[in-house]
N, C-alpha and C positions, 0 to 999 in steps of 0.2 A: 522618555516613553517612546514607545514602538509605534509606526504609522499604524493607524486605525483600518488595518485590512481585514476582508471579511475572511470567516473560516469555517468550514462546513461542520454540520452536525445533523445526525440522523432525524428526521422529522418524527420518525417512531421511537426516539430514544427513550421516553417515558415507557416503553414495554421491554426495555433490557431488565433481564432478572435482577441483577445488582442493583439499579435504580428503583425496581419494584419494591424489593426488599427494604431500601433505604426508607421510601415513601410510606412502608407500613408503622414506621416510627415517626417520620417527620411531616409526613404528607407534602401537600404543593409548597408548603414554606421551605422543606428541604429541598425539593426540586428546584426552586428559584435559586436558593443559596448555592446548590450545586453549580448551576450554571454560571451565577456570577463568580464564583471561585474560578472557575475554566476561563472566563474572560480575563479575570487577573492574571490568572497563569500564563496565559497568551502575552501580556504585557511584559513579561520576564525575559531578560536576556537568553537564558536558555530553557525558558518554560518550566522553570522550576522555583517554588517559593522558598526563601529561608525561613527554617523553624524559629529561630531569633528574632523573627519580626511578627510573629502570630500576634503580638501587642497591638499591631497597627489593624489586621483585621477585627480583632475584639473591638478597638474602638469605633470601627465602621459598621459592624454587625451586631454587636452586642456580646454579652458574656457567653452566651450559648454556641459560639462559632468555634471555639477552640474545641469544645466536645465532640461538635458535628464533625470537625475535621479527623479529630482521633477515630471517632466511629467510622468514616468513609475509609480509612488505612486498614483497622483492625477488625471491623466487623463487616463492611458492605463491600469490600475489595475495589472500591471505586478509585482511590488515590492510593498511592504508594509513597515509601519515605526511606530515608537512609538517617545517618547522625546529624545531617546538615538542612535538608531540603525535603519538601514534598511535591509531588507531581501526577499528572493524569497520564497512564500510558498510551490512552486513545486520543488526546491531545499531541502529544510526541509524535505517534503515527501519523496523524493527519498533518502536522507542520512539516515532518521529513518529507512527505509526499509533495507538499506545496512548494518546499525549498528545491527538491529535486527537480520538479517541473519549470520551476522557475531558472534553474540551471541550464536545463534543456532548451528553454526558450532564448537564453542568452547566446549560447553556443549557436544556435540557429541563424539569431542576428550577427554574430560575430563571423559565420561561414559566408553570409550575404555580403557583410561589409567587406569582406576579404576579396569577393568575385566582383565588386564594383571597382574595388581599388586597382585589380589587374586591368580593368579595362582602361582605366587613366593613367597607365603606365607612360611615360614618357617616350616619344617616337626615337629620341635620340639614347635609350637604353642600349648598350651594346648586344649584337645579336648572339655573342657567345654567352653572355650572362642571361639573356632571355631562353637560350635554349638549355641551361643548366638548369635554371629555376623550374623550367616546364617539365623536365625529365624529372626532377624530384617530386615535382606535385603529382605527375603521372605514376611515380611509383608509390607514392604515398596512397593515392586512390585505388590502387591495385592492391595494395596491402589492404586497406579498409575493406574494399569491396569482398577480397577473400574471407575476412573474419566475419563481416555481416552474413555473408551466404552460409559459413558454417554454423553461426548461430540461428539463421534462419531453418536450416535444415534440422538442428537440434530440436527446434520449435514444432517443426513439422512432424518429426519423428514422435514427440510427446502427443500430439493431438490426434495422430493415427492409432497411437497405442491407447489412448483414453478412449476414443469413439468407435475403433474399430474399422474405421475408413481406411483400410490398407491400400485401396486403388488411387488414394489422392497423392499424386507427386508432384504437382505444380506448386511453386512457392510463389504466392501473390504478392503483386506490388505494393499493397499496403503494409503488408509485414516488414518488408525489407526497408520500406520508406520509414517506418515508426524506428526499427533499429538504429538507422542512420542519423535520426533525430535525438537519439540518447536513450532510448527505452532498452533495458535489460531482458536477458533471458528469462530471468525470473519475472518481472513485470508481465511479459507475455504469458507465462505459463499460468500466473495466477489468474489473467483474464479468463484463458480458456477453461481451467478446471471451474471456476466462479460461475461463468455462463453454462457450462456443461451440467452443472449440480442443479440450475435454475430452470434451464430450458429444455434439457434432454429427455426427461420423463414424458414430455407432452408433444404428441405428435404435431400440433400446429406451431409450437415455436421450436421444434428439434431441428428445421430447416435453417434457422438462424445460427444455429452453432457451426460456422464456416469462418476461415480465416480472413476472408475478405469482409464480411459484416464486422466480425470482432475488432479488426484493426484499421478500419477507416478513421481518418483523422478527426471526424465529426462524433464518434463514439468514444476513441481511446481513452482520454483522459477520465470521462465519466465512469466508463466501466473499469478501469483501474482504480478510480477512487471508491466505488462500489465493492471490487474485490477485497482491496486492503481493509475497508471497514466492516465486511459481513462474512468472509470467507471462514475466518476463524470460529464463528459462531456455526456455521454451517457444518463445518467438519467436526466440531465438539458433539453435535447430533450423532453424526455417522459414527464418531468415536464411542459414545455410550452404548448405540446399538450394537456395535463390534463386540464390546467387552460383554455386553450381555450375553450375546451369541457363544463367544468363548466359553462363560462360565455355565452356559446349559449344556454345552458338548463334552466340558470339560470330564474327564473319566478318572482322575485321580482323586486324592484327598482335598475337598474343596477348601478346607481351612490352609493349604498350601499354594491354592491357586494366586498365581501374581498376574495382574494384567499388563499390556504394554503401556508405555506412557504415552501421551499425547503427541510428544514430538517424535517418538518413534512411529507411532500411526501416521503421523503427516509425512515422513519420510517413505513410508510404505505405499501411500496412497497418492 
């Protein structure tokens, strides 16, 4: 069994449209079943439950649980399945994020250990060998620094395009530090877009949409978690509004109108 780690879930999960749809039929009993199954999925090696072991769940929850799971897959879009397993995309996303953060922390620890190891090198190490190692480390740092700055510039350009703040030219230390710790360009863009959607329309919170605030170490993991959990729902609303506008302005035969897919919309926005 896996260690009993905490894993996050939204405090307002009951307001999710799919969960509310499920609760119309199953009520709070179904809500409890749903989260109990999520906990069971969390304990599986790949966060997926084998369909040929549903008998175990029936023995634990009763005969109705197999029908409930089928409806969560086919009707409520809360679970997904193939010929061997069923799983929760939401859980997979959360655990992938947790594992990535864990790897980032291990890498930070590894770098710290390497730095301490250098301080404990024997004084008897030959000067030539030390110089060779120092040169290689320096070359590696220069290469990493170049990559970090290129990524940071890409993120800055995205921020300027999104907010219209074309006069912003300085890359803050907070951003480059997160990149050195292992954050990706995609992670950073998610945070910028998410907080832009949440804060930009209100003059009181608009000033918080700046790269220093968004990438402070005390905020980064929380903001990234929020973005990965909520950004798609926000973009879905924008996508639906976008499709309605396209339909209302379409001058051709309405029966031939084809809306862009959600993935196409995300790439453009």
